[in-house]
N, C-alpha and C positions, 0 to 999 in steps of 0.2 A: 581524828578518826574520819576516814573518807566514807561518803555515802555510796551505797551500792549503785552500780549503773542501772539505768532503766532497761527493762525488757523491751523488745521490739514492739510488743503490744502497748505498753505504757508510753513509749516514745511516740508511736503513731497517734494514739489518742491525744497526747499532749500537743503534737503538731497541729492536729485538726482543731483542737480547742483554742489554740493560740493564733490561728489563722485569721480570725476576725470574721469568719463566715457566719451568716445568720441562718435563720430558719427559711427554707427547709434544707439548705445545702449542708450545714454542719451535721444535723441528724442523719442525712443521707450518707455522708462519708463515715460517720460513726457506725452506721448499720453495715457498711461494707466490711468493717473490721469485726464488729460484734456478732453479726449473723453469718459469718463465713464458716465453712466446715473446719478450717484450720486458722484460728485467729492469729497465731504467730506468723504463719506464712503470708497471710493477707497483709499483716502489719509490715513485715519485712519487704514485701512487694511495694507497698506505698512508700516506705522510707527510701527504698532504692530509687524509685521514680523521683522523689523529692531531691535526692542527692545529686541527680543529673544536672540540676540547675545551679550552677556555681556563679552566675552573674550577679547575684544579690546576696546580701548577708542573711536574708530571711527567705526560706524556700517558698516558691510560688505553688500553691496547691491548686490553683485555678485550672491548669492544664489537665491534671489528674481528674479533677471534678468534671470537666467537660467530656473527657473520654468515658468516664463512668456513666454520665447521663446519656451519651450516645449508645453505649452498650445496653442500658436499660430500655431506651427507646426502641432499639432493634428487636428486643425480646418482647416488647409489648404490641407489636404489629400482629394482629390475629391471622392465623392460617396462611401465613406467607413464609417462604423461606427467606432467611436473612443472611447477611454477611456472605454474599456470593455463594449461595446454595447451602449454607449451614444453618439449620433451624435452631432456635433456642429451646 
């Protein structure tokens, strides 16, 4: 009997947990999935980004993490327009 395939949500959390990231990076990425309006869509986005890297057998989550940190940093700049005129 074959096991059911993981949902995107489960697969994304599994990738995050198996990445070897420590605190605070792992919880930060977990919150990207768990605290999103649409968990499945956020998970699918993360998985799609990870699937772009085919140079290694284990996906590199570091680039996604760096992008997410930059996005958060842009949104934490008080009373300034960010990202070329788009405020967060």
